[in-house]
ZAROKE-503461 format. One record per residue (C-alpha): residue in one letter; chain; x, y, z. Coordinates in nm, 3 decimals, padded with zeros to 5 digits, always signed. Layout:
@rest = A kette = A u = X v = Y w = Z .
...
***
This chain:
@rest = M kette = A u = +11.573 v = +12.375 w = +08.081 .
@rest = T kette = A u = +11.915 v = +12.580 w = +08.028 .
@rest = P kette = A u = +12.230 v = +12.377 w = +08.120 .
@rest = S kette = A u = +12.270 v = +12.668 w = +08.374 .
@rest = Q kette = A u = +11.987 v = +12.558 w = +08.525 .
@rest = R kette = A u = +12.060 v = +12.199 w = +08.505 .
@rest = S kette = A u = +12.388 v = +12.238 w = +08.669 .
@rest = V kette = A u = +12.186 v = +12.446 w = +08.960 .
@rest = R kette = A u = +11.951 v = +12.159 w = +09.002 .
@rest = R kette = A u = +12.229 v = +11.910 w = +09.040 .
@rest = R kette = A u = +12.412 v = +12.102 w = +09.344 .
@rest = V kette = A u = +12.115 v = +12.083 w = +09.509 .
@rest = L kette = A u = +12.125 v = +11.742 w = +09.547 .
@rest = T kette = A u = +12.121 v = +11.622 w = +09.924 .
@rest = A kette = A u = +12.199 v = +11.282 w = +10.088 .
@rest = T kette = A u = +11.908 v = +11.251 w = +10.346 .
@rest = A kette = A u = +11.804 v = +10.893 w = +10.382 .
@rest = V kette = A u = +11.987 v = +10.748 w = +10.116 .
@rest = G kette = A u = +12.220 v = +10.588 w = +10.377 .
@rest = A kette = A u = +11.923 v = +10.395 w = +10.528 .
@rest = A kette = A u = +11.801 v = +10.303 w = +10.171 .
@rest = L kette = A u = +12.116 v = +10.172 w = +10.101 .
@rest = A kette = A u = +12.135 v = +09.933 w = +10.402 .
@rest = A kette = A u = +11.803 v = +09.786 w = +10.228 .
@rest = G kette = A u = +11.966 v = +09.707 w = +09.919 .
@rest = V kette = A u = +12.198 v = +09.363 w = +09.839 .
@rest = L kette = A u = +11.974 v = +09.076 w = +09.872 .
@rest = A kette = A u = +11.720 v = +09.059 w = +09.552 .
@rest = L kette = A u = +11.975 v = +09.072 w = +09.310 .
@rest = A kette = A u = +12.179 v = +08.776 w = +09.371 .
@rest = S kette = A u = +11.973 v = +08.446 w = +09.313 .
@rest = C kette = A u = +11.953 v = +08.512 w = +08.950 .
@rest = A kette = A u = +12.258 v = +08.610 w = +08.860 .
@rest = S kette = A u = +12.580 v = +08.399 w = +08.813 .
@rest = P kette = A u = +12.905 v = +08.627 w = +08.940 .
@rest = V kette = A u = +13.106 v = +08.849 w = +08.655 .
@rest = A kette = A u = +13.414 v = +08.888 w = +08.728 .
@rest = S kette = A u = +13.719 v = +09.036 w = +08.586 .
@rest = G kette = A u = +13.953 v = +08.851 w = +08.707 .
@rest = T kette = A u = +14.042 v = +08.590 w = +08.957 .
@rest = A kette = A u = +14.032 v = +08.741 w = +09.334 .
@rest = G kette = A u = +14.359 v = +08.883 w = +09.434 .
@rest = E kette = A u = +14.573 v = +08.840 w = +09.134 .
@rest = R kette = A u = +14.508 v = +09.217 w = +09.010 .
@rest = G kette = A u = +14.490 v = +09.432 w = +09.312 .
@rest = P kette = A u = +14.170 v = +09.436 w = +09.548 .
@rest = S kette = A u = +13.863 v = +09.245 w = +09.523 .
@rest = I kette = A u = +13.541 v = +09.474 w = +09.453 .
@rest = V kette = A u = +13.183 v = +09.328 w = +09.458 .
@rest = A kette = A u = +12.931 v = +09.559 w = +09.271 .
@rest = T kette = A u = +12.565 v = +09.502 w = +09.316 .
@rest = T kette = A u = +12.428 v = +09.602 w = +08.968 .
@rest = T kette = A u = +12.505 v = +09.595 w = +08.591 .
@rest = Q kette = A u = +12.512 v = +09.984 w = +08.613 .
@rest = V kette = A u = +12.750 v = +10.020 w = +08.919 .
@rest = G kette = A u = +12.964 v = +09.756 w = +08.774 .
@rest = D kette = A u = +13.036 v = +09.899 w = +08.428 .
@rest = F kette = A u = +13.112 v = +10.224 w = +08.637 .
@rest = T kette = A u = +13.335 v = +10.023 w = +08.877 .
@rest = R kette = A u = +13.530 v = +09.871 w = +08.596 .
@rest = E kette = A u = +13.589 v = +10.194 w = +08.385 .
@rest = L kette = A u = +13.739 v = +10.334 w = +08.721 .
@rest = V kette = A u = +13.995 v = +10.069 w = +08.858 .
@rest = G kette = A u = +14.071 v = +09.931 w = +08.446 .
@rest = D kette = A u = +14.250 v = +09.635 w = +08.515 .
@rest = T kette = A u = +14.411 v = +09.731 w = +08.876 .
@rest = A kette = A u = +14.155 v = +09.536 w = +09.054 .
@rest = D kette = A u = +13.925 v = +09.233 w = +09.058 .
@rest = V kette = A u = +13.553 v = +09.337 w = +09.001 .
@rest = T kette = A u = +13.302 v = +09.094 w = +09.077 .
@rest = Q kette = A u = +12.913 v = +09.170 w = +08.993 .
@rest = L kette = A u = +12.622 v = +09.037 w = +09.132 .
@rest = L kette = A u = +12.362 v = +09.118 w = +08.872 .
@rest = A kette = A u = +12.383 v = +08.911 w = +08.549 .
@rest = P kette = A u = +12.318 v = +09.144 w = +08.217 .
@rest = A kette = A u = +11.943 v = +09.180 w = +08.146 .
@rest = Q kette = A u = +11.788 v = +09.085 w = +08.494 .
@rest = S kette = A u = +11.617 v = +09.303 w = +08.692 .
@rest = A kette = A u = +11.730 v = +09.471 w = +09.034 .
@rest = H kette = A u = +11.376 v = +09.425 w = +09.188 .
@rest = G kette = A u = +11.382 v = +09.056 w = +09.283 .
@rest = F kette = A u = +11.709 v = +08.958 w = +09.334 .
@rest = D kette = A u = +11.842 v = +08.685 w = +09.596 .
@rest = P kette = A u = +12.230 v = +08.605 w = +09.596 .
@rest = S kette = A u = +12.379 v = +08.263 w = +09.560 .
@rest = A kette = A u = +12.624 v = +08.110 w = +09.817 .
@rest = A kette = A u = +12.884 v = +08.180 w = +09.571 .
@rest = Q kette = A u = +12.824 v = +08.556 w = +09.552 .
@rest = L kette = A u = +12.782 v = +08.535 w = +09.943 .
@rest = L kette = A u = +13.126 v = +08.414 w = +09.936 .
@rest = A kette = A u = +13.259 v = +08.666 w = +09.706 .
@rest = L kette = A u = +13.101 v = +08.926 w = +09.928 .
@rest = A kette = A u = +13.243 v = +08.779 w = +10.248 .
@rest = D kette = A u = +13.610 v = +08.818 w = +10.064 .
@rest = A kette = A u = +13.563 v = +09.150 w = +09.930 .
@rest = D kette = A u = +13.765 v = +09.430 w = +09.994 .
@rest = A kette = A u = +13.513 v = +09.653 w = +09.903 .
@rest = L kette = A u = +13.133 v = +09.664 w = +09.841 .
@rest = V kette = A u = +13.015 v = +09.917 w = +09.570 .
@rest = V kette = A u = +12.625 v = +09.949 w = +09.528 .
@rest = N kette = A u = +12.351 v = +10.172 w = +09.383 .
@rest = G kette = A u = +12.191 v = +10.253 w = +09.677 .
@rest = A kette = A u = +11.870 v = +10.524 w = +09.685 .
@rest = G kette = A u = +11.658 v = +10.178 w = +09.783 .
@rest = L kette = A u = +11.710 v = +09.978 w = +09.514 .
@rest = E kette = A u = +11.874 v = +09.659 w = +09.663 .
@rest = S kette = A u = +11.626 v = +09.573 w = +09.895 .
@rest = W kette = A u = +11.825 v = +09.272 w = +09.981 .
@rest = L kette = A u = +12.156 v = +09.449 w = +10.071 .
@rest = D kette = A u = +12.122 v = +09.403 w = +10.466 .
@rest = D kette = A u = +12.058 v = +09.057 w = +10.456 .
@rest = A kette = A u = +12.317 v = +09.011 w = +10.195 .
@rest = V kette = A u = +12.585 v = +09.173 w = +10.403 .
@rest = S kette = A u = +12.435 v = +08.981 w = +10.739 .
@rest = A kette = A u = +12.464 v = +08.644 w = +10.577 .
@rest = S kette = A u = +12.854 v = +08.698 w = +10.390 .
@rest = G kette = A u = +12.975 v = +08.862 w = +10.687 .
@rest = F kette = A u = +13.115 v = +09.133 w = +10.477 .
@rest = D kette = A u = +13.335 v = +09.383 w = +10.664 .
@rest = G kette = A u = +13.537 v = +09.569 w = +10.374 .
@rest = V kette = A u = +13.435 v = +09.954 w = +10.274 .
@rest = L kette = A u = +13.105 v = +10.040 w = +10.144 .
@rest = I kette = A u = +13.054 v = +10.221 w = +09.834 .
@rest = D kette = A u = +12.723 v = +10.403 w = +09.790 .
@rest = A kette = A u = +12.665 v = +10.562 w = +09.433 .
@rest = S kette = A u = +12.350 v = +10.745 w = +09.545 .
@rest = T kette = A u = +12.486 v = +10.943 w = +09.815 .
@rest = G kette = A u = +12.391 v = +11.305 w = +09.781 .
@rest = I kette = A u = +12.154 v = +11.270 w = +09.505 .
@rest = E kette = A u = +11.833 v = +11.381 w = +09.579 .
@rest = L kette = A u = +11.562 v = +11.124 w = +09.512 .
@rest = Y kette = A u = +11.239 v = +11.192 w = +09.292 .
@rest = G kette = A u = +10.899 v = +11.032 w = +09.412 .
@rest = T kette = A u = +10.570 v = +10.944 w = +09.256 .
@rest = D kette = A u = +10.443 v = +11.282 w = +09.243 .
@rest = D kette = A u = +10.767 v = +11.451 w = +09.059 .
@rest = H kette = A u = +10.644 v = +11.384 w = +08.744 .
@rest = D kette = A u = +10.292 v = +11.413 w = +08.555 .
@rest = D kette = A u = +10.130 v = +11.045 w = +08.470 .
@rest = D kette = A u = +09.783 v = +11.188 w = +08.514 .
@rest = A kette = A u = +09.749 v = +11.314 w = +08.181 .
@rest = D kette = A u = +09.330 v = +11.342 w = +08.145 .
@rest = A kette = A u = +09.234 v = +11.056 w = +07.885 .
@rest = D kette = A u = +08.938 v = +11.274 w = +07.816 .
@rest = D kette = A u = +09.109 v = +11.618 w = +07.726 .
@rest = A kette = A u = +09.391 v = +11.595 w = +07.462 .
@rest = D kette = A u = +09.422 v = +11.932 w = +07.446 .
@rest = A kette = A u = +09.502 v = +12.014 w = +07.813 .
@rest = A kette = A u = +09.759 v = +11.697 w = +07.780 .
@rest = A kette = A u = +09.926 v = +11.879 w = +07.495 .
@rest = D kette = A u = +09.899 v = +12.199 w = +07.668 .
@rest = A kette = A u = +10.094 v = +12.057 w = +07.941 .
@rest = G kette = A u = +10.415 v = +12.097 w = +07.795 .
@rest = H kette = A u = +10.706 v = +11.974 w = +08.061 .
@rest = A kette = A u = +10.496 v = +11.790 w = +08.284 .
@rest = T kette = A u = +10.794 v = +11.672 w = +08.522 .
@rest = S kette = A u = +10.714 v = +11.899 w = +08.798 .
@rest = D kette = A u = +10.537 v = +11.815 w = +09.082 .
@rest = D kette = A u = +10.182 v = +11.958 w = +09.195 .
@rest = D kette = A u = +10.357 v = +12.187 w = +09.490 .
@rest = A kette = A u = +10.590 v = +12.361 w = +09.222 .
@rest = G kette = A u = +10.338 v = +12.409 w = +08.962 .
@rest = T kette = A u = +10.281 v = +12.258 w = +08.640 .
@rest = D kette = A u = +10.417 v = +12.485 w = +08.380 .
@rest = A kette = A u = +10.782 v = +12.507 w = +08.280 .
@rest = D kette = A u = +10.899 v = +12.800 w = +08.495 .
@rest = A kette = A u = +10.753 v = +12.630 w = +08.789 .
@rest = H kette = A u = +10.907 v = +12.318 w = +08.696 .
@rest = D kette = A u = +11.226 v = +12.536 w = +08.708 .
@rest = D kette = A u = +11.244 v = +12.662 w = +09.001 .
@rest = H kette = A u = +11.116 v = +12.340 w = +09.187 .
@rest = A kette = A u = +11.406 v = +12.179 w = +09.004 .
@rest = A kette = A u = +11.656 v = +12.426 w = +09.110 .
@rest = S kette = A u = +11.542 v = +12.464 w = +09.481 .
@rest = D kette = A u = +11.507 v = +12.245 w = +09.794 .
@rest = D kette = A u = +11.158 v = +12.190 w = +09.749 .
@rest = H kette = A u = +11.190 v = +11.785 w = +09.714 .
@rest = D kette = A u = +11.286 v = +11.791 w = +10.086 .
@rest = G kette = A u = +10.955 v = +11.745 w = +10.183 .
@rest = H kette = A u = +10.905 v = +11.421 w = +09.990 .
@rest = D kette = A u = +10.945 v = +11.060 w = +10.139 .
@rest = H kette = A u = +11.333 v = +10.943 w = +10.001 .
@rest = G kette = A u = +11.257 v = +10.634 w = +10.128 .
@rest = D kette = A u = +11.011 v = +10.578 w = +09.889 .
@rest = G kette = A u = +11.175 v = +10.752 w = +09.609 .
@rest = N kette = A u = +11.256 v = +10.644 w = +09.220 .
@rest = P kette = A u = +11.591 v = +10.460 w = +09.276 .
@rest = H kette = A u = +11.665 v = +10.477 w = +08.887 .
@rest = I kette = A u = +11.935 v = +10.752 w = +08.898 .
@rest = W kette = A u = +12.127 v = +10.656 w = +08.621 .
@rest = T kette = A u = +11.895 v = +10.712 w = +08.330 .
@rest = D kette = A u = +12.012 v = +11.061 w = +08.369 .
@rest = P kette = A u = +12.376 v = +11.080 w = +08.233 .
@rest = E kette = A u = +12.459 v = +11.396 w = +08.458 .
@rest = L kette = A u = +12.353 v = +11.196 w = +08.756 .
@rest = A kette = A u = +12.551 v = +10.902 w = +08.675 .
@rest = E kette = A u = +12.851 v = +11.151 w = +08.646 .
@rest = H kette = A u = +12.794 v = +11.205 w = +09.056 .
@rest = M kette = A u = +12.736 v = +10.818 w = +09.054 .
@rest = V kette = A u = +13.084 v = +10.767 w = +08.920 .
@rest = H kette = A u = +13.240 v = +11.060 w = +09.152 .
@rest = N kette = A u = +13.098 v = +10.887 w = +09.437 .
@rest = I kette = A u = +13.245 v = +10.521 w = +09.333 .
@rest = A kette = A u = +13.586 v = +10.677 w = +09.251 .
@rest = H kette = A u = +13.566 v = +10.858 w = +09.585 .
@rest = G kette = A u = +13.497 v = +10.574 w = +09.787 .
@rest = L kette = A u = +13.740 v = +10.340 w = +09.595 .
@rest = E kette = A u = +14.053 v = +10.562 w = +09.682 .
@rest = T kette = A u = +14.014 v = +10.466 w = +10.031 .
@rest = V kette = A u = +14.044 v = +10.053 w = +09.963 .
@rest = P kette = A u = +14.335 v = +09.964 w = +10.078 .
@rest = G kette = A u = +14.592 v = +09.858 w = +09.809 .
@rest = I kette = A u = +14.357 v = +10.026 w = +09.515 .
@rest = D kette = A u = +14.581 v = +10.222 w = +09.281 .
@rest = A kette = A u = +14.430 v = +10.575 w = +09.363 .
@rest = G kette = A u = +14.616 v = +10.772 w = +09.085 .
@rest = A kette = A u = +14.467 v = +10.507 w = +08.822 .
@rest = V kette = A u = +14.142 v = +10.560 w = +08.960 .
@rest = T kette = A u = +14.183 v = +10.907 w = +08.925 .
@rest = A kette = A u = +14.298 v = +10.912 w = +08.565 .
@rest = N kette = A u = +13.990 v = +10.701 w = +08.488 .
@rest = E kette = A u = +13.759 v = +10.910 w = +08.620 .
@rest = D kette = A u = +13.877 v = +11.211 w = +08.457 .
@rest = A kette = A u = +13.854 v = +11.037 w = +08.099 .
@rest = Y kette = A u = +13.512 v = +10.863 w = +08.166 .
@rest = L kette = A u = +13.340 v = +11.194 w = +08.302 .
@rest = A kette = A u = +13.448 v = +11.347 w = +07.966 .
@rest = Q kette = A u = +13.255 v = +11.073 w = +07.765 .
@rest = L kette = A u = +12.959 v = +11.126 w = +08.018 .
@rest = E kette = A u = +12.975 v = +11.482 w = +07.965 .
@rest = A kette = A u = +12.982 v = +11.456 w = +07.575 .
@rest = L kette = A u = +12.710 v = +11.186 w = +07.594 .
@rest = D kette = A u = +12.459 v = +11.416 w = +07.812 .
@rest = A kette = A u = +12.526 v = +11.738 w = +07.554 .
@rest = W kette = A u = +12.455 v = +11.497 w = +07.293 .
@rest = I kette = A u = +12.140 v = +11.392 w = +07.382 .
@rest = E kette = A u = +11.990 v = +11.751 w = +07.524 .
@rest = E kette = A u = +12.101 v = +11.888 w = +07.163 .
@rest = N kette = A u = +11.927 v = +11.618 w = +06.974 .
@rest = V kette = A u = +11.597 v = +11.640 w = +07.233 .
@rest = D kette = A u = +11.601 v = +12.026 w = +07.182 .
@rest = T kette = A u = +11.503 v = +11.995 w = +06.838 .
@rest = V kette = A u = +11.173 v = +11.856 w = +06.932 .
@rest = P kette = A u = +10.888 v = +12.082 w = +07.052 .
@rest = E kette = A u = +10.844 v = +12.007 w = +07.428 .
@rest = A kette = A u = +10.477 v = +11.924 w = +07.379 .
@rest = Q kette = A u = +10.587 v = +11.638 w = +07.111 .
@rest = R kette = A u = +10.833 v = +11.516 w = +07.378 .
@rest = L kette = A u = +10.596 v = +11.221 w = +07.499 .
@rest = L kette = A u = +10.714 v = +10.895 w = +07.648 .
@rest = V kette = A u = +10.513 v = +10.579 w = +07.735 .
@rest = T kette = A u = +10.740 v = +10.331 w = +07.906 .
@rest = N kette = A u = +10.725 v = +09.966 w = +08.024 .
@rest = H kette = A u = +10.790 v = +10.030 w = +08.407 .
@rest = D kette = A u = +10.830 v = +10.371 w = +08.569 .
@rest = A kette = A u = +11.227 v = +10.379 w = +08.531 .
@rest = F kette = A u = +11.299 v = +10.698 w = +08.345 .
@rest = T kette = A u = +11.187 v = +10.958 w = +08.589 .
@rest = Y kette = A u = +11.538 v = +11.090 w = +08.586 .
@rest = F kette = A u = +11.614 v = +11.068 w = +08.190 .
@rest = I kette = A u = +11.242 v = +11.276 w = +08.161 .
@rest = D kette = A u = +11.312 v = +11.532 w = +08.387 .
@rest = A kette = A u = +11.695 v = +11.594 w = +08.245 .
@rest = Y kette = A u = +11.509 v = +11.659 w = +07.917 .
@rest = D kette = A u = +11.210 v = +11.829 w = +07.959 .
@rest = L kette = A u = +10.988 v = +11.500 w = +07.847 .
@rest = T kette = A u = +10.624 v = +11.425 w = +07.916 .
@rest = F kette = A u = +10.572 v = +11.102 w = +08.101 .
@rest = V kette = A u = +10.219 v = +10.984 w = +07.996 .
@rest = G kette = A u = +10.260 v = +10.647 w = +08.175 .
@rest = S kette = A u = +10.394 v = +10.321 w = +08.190 .
@rest = V kette = A u = +10.274 v = +10.006 w = +08.142 .
@rest = I kette = A u = +10.355 v = +09.858 w = +08.518 .
@rest = P kette = A u = +10.251 v = +10.206 w = +08.700 .
@rest = S kette = A u = +10.553 v = +10.130 w = +08.973 .
@rest = F kette = A u = +10.936 v = +10.180 w = +09.023 .
@rest = D kette = A u = +10.939 v = +09.781 w = +09.083 .
@rest = D kette = A u = +10.916 v = +09.605 w = +08.743 .
@rest = N kette = A u = +10.758 v = +09.319 w = +08.911 .
@rest = A kette = A u = +10.453 v = +09.472 w = +08.993 .
@rest = E kette = A u = +10.125 v = +09.384 w = +08.759 .
@rest = P kette = A u = +09.911 v = +09.611 w = +08.591 .
@rest = S kette = A u = +09.537 v = +09.601 w = +08.646 .
@rest = A kette = A u = +09.278 v = +09.577 w = +08.382 .
@rest = A kette = A u = +09.162 v = +09.907 w = +08.471 .
@rest = E kette = A u = +09.519 v = +10.054 w = +08.430 .
@rest = I kette = A u = +09.582 v = +09.891 w = +08.114 .
@rest = D kette = A u = +09.240 v = +10.060 w = +08.005 .
@rest = D kette = A u = +09.363 v = +10.415 w = +08.145 .
@rest = L kette = A u = +09.677 v = +10.421 w = +07.966 .
@rest = V kette = A u = +09.544 v = +10.306 w = +07.615 .
@rest = A kette = A u = +09.308 v = +10.622 w = +07.676 .
@rest = K kette = A u = +09.602 v = +10.845 w = +07.750 .
@rest = I kette = A u = +09.769 v = +10.730 w = +07.474 .
@rest = R kette = A u = +09.487 v = +10.831 w = +07.222 .
@rest = A kette = A u = +09.449 v = +11.148 w = +07.373 .
@rest = T kette = A u = +09.777 v = +11.293 w = +07.374 .
@rest = G kette = A u = +09.915 v = +11.170 w = +07.022 .
@rest = V kette = A u = +10.147 v = +10.923 w = +07.145 .
@rest = Q kette = A u = +10.342 v = +10.737 w = +06.876 .
@rest = A kette = A u = +10.482 v = +10.451 w = +07.049 .
@rest = V kette = A u = +10.535 v = +10.207 w = +07.379 .
@rest = F kette = A u = +10.870 v = +10.141 w = +07.482 .
@rest = S kette = A u = +10.920 v = +09.819 w = +07.623 .
@rest = E kette = A u = +11.242 v = +09.727 w = +07.785 .
@rest = A kette = A u = +11.522 v = +09.453 w = +07.778 .
@rest = S kette = A u = +11.510 v = +09.302 w = +08.109 .
@rest = I kette = A u = +11.101 v = +09.305 w = +08.078 .
@rest = S kette = A u = +10.855 v = +09.072 w = +07.909 .
@rest = P kette = A u = +10.687 v = +09.276 w = +07.616 .
@rest = K kette = A u = +10.369 v = +09.105 w = +07.588 .
@rest = A kette = A u = +10.178 v = +09.351 w = +07.804 .
@rest = A kette = A u = +10.349 v = +09.699 w = +07.630 .
@rest = A kette = A u = +10.265 v = +09.496 w = +07.284 .
@rest = T kette = A u = +09.891 v = +09.483 w = +07.418 .
@rest = I kette = A u = +09.857 v = +09.824 w = +07.485 .
@rest = A kette = A u = +10.011 v = +09.917 w = +07.162 .
@rest = S kette = A u = +09.791 v = +09.727 w = +06.945 .
@rest = E kette = A u = +09.460 v = +09.859 w = +07.151 .
@rest = A kette = A u = +09.625 v = +10.205 w = +07.118 .
@rest = G kette = A u = +09.682 v = +10.169 w = +06.750 .
@rest = V kette = A u = +10.046 v = +10.291 w = +06.801 .
@rest = T kette = A u = +10.385 v = +10.105 w = +06.746 .
@rest = V kette = A u = +10.592 v = +09.889 w = +07.025 .
@rest = Y kette = A u = +10.918 v = +09.910 w = +07.041 .
@rest = S kette = A u = +11.077 v = +09.544 w = +07.169 .
@rest = G kette = A u = +11.302 v = +09.291 w = +07.106 .
@rest = D kette = A u = +11.649 v = +09.458 w = +06.973 .
@rest = D kette = A u = +11.440 v = +09.778 w = +06.996 .
@rest = A kette = A u = +11.369 v = +09.753 w = +07.365 .
@rest = L kette = A u = +11.518 v = +10.020 w = +07.616 .
@rest = Y kette = A u = +11.755 v = +09.930 w = +07.875 .
@rest = G kette = A u = +11.626 v = +10.027 w = +08.150 .
@rest = D kette = A u = +11.700 v = +09.859 w = +08.514 .
@rest = S kette = A u = +11.969 v = +09.663 w = +08.342 .
@rest = L kette = A u = +12.252 v = +09.707 w = +08.081 .
@rest = G kette = A u = +12.255 v = +09.429 w = +07.810 .
@rest = V kette = A u = +12.420 v = +09.131 w = +07.744 .
@rest = E kette = A u = +12.772 v = +09.146 w = +07.593 .
@rest = G kette = A u = +12.748 v = +09.202 w = +07.220 .
@rest = S kette = A u = +12.455 v = +09.427 w = +07.224 .
@rest = P kette = A u = +12.418 v = +09.776 w = +07.187 .
@rest = G kette = A u = +12.348 v = +09.808 w = +07.594 .
@rest = E kette = A u = +12.652 v = +09.617 w = +07.699 .
@rest = T kette = A u = +12.812 v = +09.924 w = +07.854 .
@rest = Y kette = A u = +12.637 v = +10.204 w = +08.025 .
@rest = L kette = A u = +12.730 v = +10.464 w = +07.726 .
@rest = G kette = A u = +12.624 v = +10.225 w = +07.501 .
@rest = S kette = A u = +12.292 v = +10.195 w = +07.648 .
@rest = Q kette = A u = +12.236 v = +10.559 w = +07.704 .
@rest = V kette = A u = +12.277 v = +10.609 w = +07.323 .
@rest = H kette = A u = +12.085 v = +10.319 w = +07.210 .
@rest = N kette = A u = +11.778 v = +10.454 w = +07.442 .
@rest = A kette = A u = +11.813 v = +10.825 w = +07.359 .
@rest = T kette = A u = +11.847 v = +10.711 w = +06.941 .
@rest = L kette = A u = +11.536 v = +10.477 w = +06.968 .
@rest = I kette = A u = +11.318 v = +10.787 w = +07.152 .
@rest = L kette = A u = +11.437 v = +11.034 w = +06.908 .
@rest = E kette = A u = +11.315 v = +10.836 w = +06.603 .
@rest = S kette = A u = +10.999 v = +10.742 w = +06.749 .
@rest = W kette = A u = +10.950 v = +11.121 w = +06.753 .
@rest = G kette = A u = +11.075 v = +11.112 w = +06.374 .
@rest = V kette = A u = +11.426 v = +11.288 w = +06.447 .
@rest = T kette = A u = +11.760 v = +11.130 w = +06.302 .
@rest = P kette = A u = +12.018 v = +11.185 w = +06.562 .
@rest = S kette = A u = +12.321 v = +11.368 w = +06.473 .
@rest = P kette = A u = +12.648 v = +11.186 w = +06.500 .
@rest = L kette = A u = +12.801 v = +11.076 w = +06.820 .
@rest = P kette = A u = +13.085 v = +11.324 w = +06.944 .
@rest = A kette = A u = +13.454 v = +11.168 w = +06.862 .
@rest = V kette = A u = +13.497 v = +11.093 w = +07.208 .
@rest = L kette = A u = +13.195 v = +10.851 w = +07.222 .
@rest = Q kette = A u = +13.304 v = +10.670 w = +06.917 .
@rest = G kette = A u = +13.500 v = +10.377 w = +06.876 .
***
């Protein structure tokens, strides 16, 4: 997929049903997390609450030290099974703005807003982003036909759009997704850096409407951060392009990387947990099926995720005779990492993920652009 085609694809993003999905979003993230604040409320301008680690990071990048940011989700915590604490509800009650991932991720949002009495500005980072469903990448590789799986090449298009690369490009640059149920779409939109740019723009636009915000600072910080995201996207694409499409195979812990897979023309062979929700459990039949797919396609690695137990991934990798990436080499999926880890920021998490995936294909990544160093 050329850069211009990717750009066209992004311009067809549509905001259907995202508002409703948002309203279903903040209650499950908070019970296991402690608030992460950038300061004491009221000391540094408006008080802002952010739900997930990703939108928390984006928000802090945008406001700098001009506003207080409280993050509900703790690093390495899943966004799929959260219930806010009393202290977090109190922070939400006093907040001037609430920044959410949206796209149905925070299935607890309605209850949290109602319980807290929050009446500030609600900022949905997913507004205008078209959600992909379960059929929008291929996780049905035929384990009995390795040649067919390898010939599939770019396997992230859906059945309606065709299965070859050209059909995928047509699908990506059109409104084919309009027929999908966006309410059940994959909410892990930040895994594509270009969609992360869209999220950052949405957050910046929303913050500028918050009383007392320093809009000039937000705009300046947005420009600087978007330049970093653009450099990140270009760096990943440049390195992935050194690998033939048929060899860009990926097996992950759960189905969280749809947008990354689509952005860089990877083939999704399958996930340990065959669900958007990392709280789901694979059945014995699903485990056997994934092992068969790994053997048939020639996948060399299974990637665990930092916020999920690696046991099932390790078991599947062992049965298939391939490498498991876990511990410090796990991917950052649903959550960023703890302070001091490679994934403590969004930029760091993406560099970490891309580097490990490239290395699993035998590629040593090129040096990072200067704007991403330091």
